[in-house]
Structure formats: C-alpha cells, structure tokens
N, C-alpha and C positions, 0 to 999 in steps of 0.2 A: 504495500500500499504506499503511495506516494505522501510525502510530508508537504505541507504547504509552507513556501517560504515568506517570512515576513519582514520588513525591513522599513525604516523611516527616511526621510528626507537626508537627513544627516549622514546616515551608511551609504547613501547614494551620492553624496558629495566626497567622502571619503575614498569610494571607488573610483570616481571620475578624477580624484588627483593623484590616483596610482600612476607611477610608469608606465606605458603601455606594455611592456612586456608582463608584469606583475598583474597589471589588469586583465589580461587575458588568462591569465593562470587562475586568478581569483573567479573570474566568472565560470571557468570551467568547474571548479570545486564546488562552488556555489550550486551550480546544477545537480552536482553528484549528491548533494547533502539531501535534495528533496528525496531520492532513493534510497540513499544510506547515512542518517544523520550522525552516525558515529563512525568516521572516517577510521581506515587503520591506520593513519598517518596521524591523526589526532590526538591529544592528550587531554583528559577529565582534569579539569583544576581541583587540586589540593582542597579539600573542604567546600567545595561549591558543587555537589552532585548535579549532573545535568547540563553544566557548563563546559564547553570543549574551547581548545585552541589550536590552530594549525600553522605551523611555522612555514613562512612564504619566503621566496629569494630577496637578497638585498635586506634580511632582518626585519621584514614585514610580518605581520599577524592577522590572521582572522579569528574571530572570536563569537562565538554564537550559544545559544542554551536551545534545549531538545525540551519541547513540552509534549510530552508523550500522550497524555491524556486529550489534547487537542490536535495533535498530530501535526505539530507547528514546528519548525526550526526558526527560532527568533535569532536574526542576524544582528549583532550588536556592535562590531568594529571591525576595521579593516584598514590597515596604516603601519607606518612604521612603529616597531616595538620602543614606546617610551619608558623611560625607567619607572614611572607610576603608572603605568596602564592599567593593570587590573585593580587598582587602588580607584583610579578614577572611574572604572566600570563599577566600583562598590564590591570588587571580587578579589580584595586583598587578603593575604593569608592571616587567618585568625591568631590571636596570642595563645601562646601555650602556657 
C-alpha cells in the first residue's frame, strides 16, 4: 500500500534551493518513500521513534516522519546538515 507524501511550502523552498544533482537525488528518494517509508539506507533517530534521516551527497540530509496509522510520510527537512539541525526540528537528543 502506498503512503501519501505530505510537505509544506518551506520543504519545497528547501528542495528548490538544493544544488541540481542533489535535488535530483532527493526527488528520486522521496518518490521511493511513498512505497517504502523506511528506506534501508535511512536511520531511525535515536529517542524519536518514527522519525528517519537519510544522508545525501555534499553533507545534506533528508528528514521525515512516518505516520503509520494515517499511511503518511511527513517530509520535514531537506538541506545541508546544520550543527543544530535536529534540535531546530525538535528532535534533539534527550538528556540522560
């Protein structure tokens, strides 16, 4: 069963700002997420079940959430890996 892809204008702005080669890779990877939202190349974020990240060329990242009950892949971020990226997304590591 295919998942619905969900994104906002900010995600589209981030996508359009990518270098052409990276943008093409992201578009292919995003299409694949509709069929397989837990890519074998992706890593689930520690302490945040259902949130995944994928490393992309030139130190870029794609971050998304899988909403299983709704059959939705919520695309959250695509762009250069910033030092505080996950904290900005509210997905920072929890204090132990």
